[in-house]
N, C-alpha and C positions, 0 to 999 in steps of 0.2 A: 610771228609777223614776217612779212615779206616786203622788200622794198621794190616799188614799181615806178616807172617813169610816166609822167603825165605832161600834157601841154597846159599852160596856165596863162590867163590874160587878166590884167587889172585895167579897168578903164582909166584909172589915174596915170598909167604908163603911156596912154595915148593922149594925155593932156585934158582929159575930161574931169570935171569936178563931180565925180560920181564914185561911190564906193563899191560898185559892181566888180565882182571877181568871179571867174569861172575856171574850173579845172576839169579836163576831160582827157580821154585816151588819145584822141586825134585832133589835128588842127581843124579838120572839117567840123567836128562836133563843137569845138570852141567857137568857130564862126557862126554855127547855127544858133547857139545860145546867145552870142553877142548880138546877132541880128534880132532875135526874139526880144531880148531885153531892150534894145534900142527902140523897137516898135512899141512895146507895152509900157515902158517907163518914160520914154522921151518923145513918143509920137512920131518917130522917124519911120516912114514907110519904106525907104530905101537908104542904103549906105553908098555913098559915092565911091567910085573906083579908087580915088586918092585916099579916102578914109579907110577903105578896105585894105589897101597896101600898108597904111600906118598900123592898122590893127594886126595884120599878119606879121609885121616886123617886130611888134611888141610881144608876141607870143613867146613864152619861155618854156624850156623843158625843165621840169622840176621832179624831184624824187619824193615819194611819200610812202610811209609805212602803212601797210594794209594787212588785215587779218589773212592768214594763210587759208586757202580753199581746202575744204575737207573732201 
């Protein structure tokens, strides 16, 4: 196992009553998944600039153990 760092977002950290959580290698990937989820699950076609700032501020860096690459 190898420990790697990821960016993680939980919608609950932004004040949303939603259990959505995403973990990805970059902030850009997290935002892409968050926007897709907002559109598909909540019908939001756009995320306001203020909400995007809140989301980015809520993204945390976490460590996770992953299998070592062979």
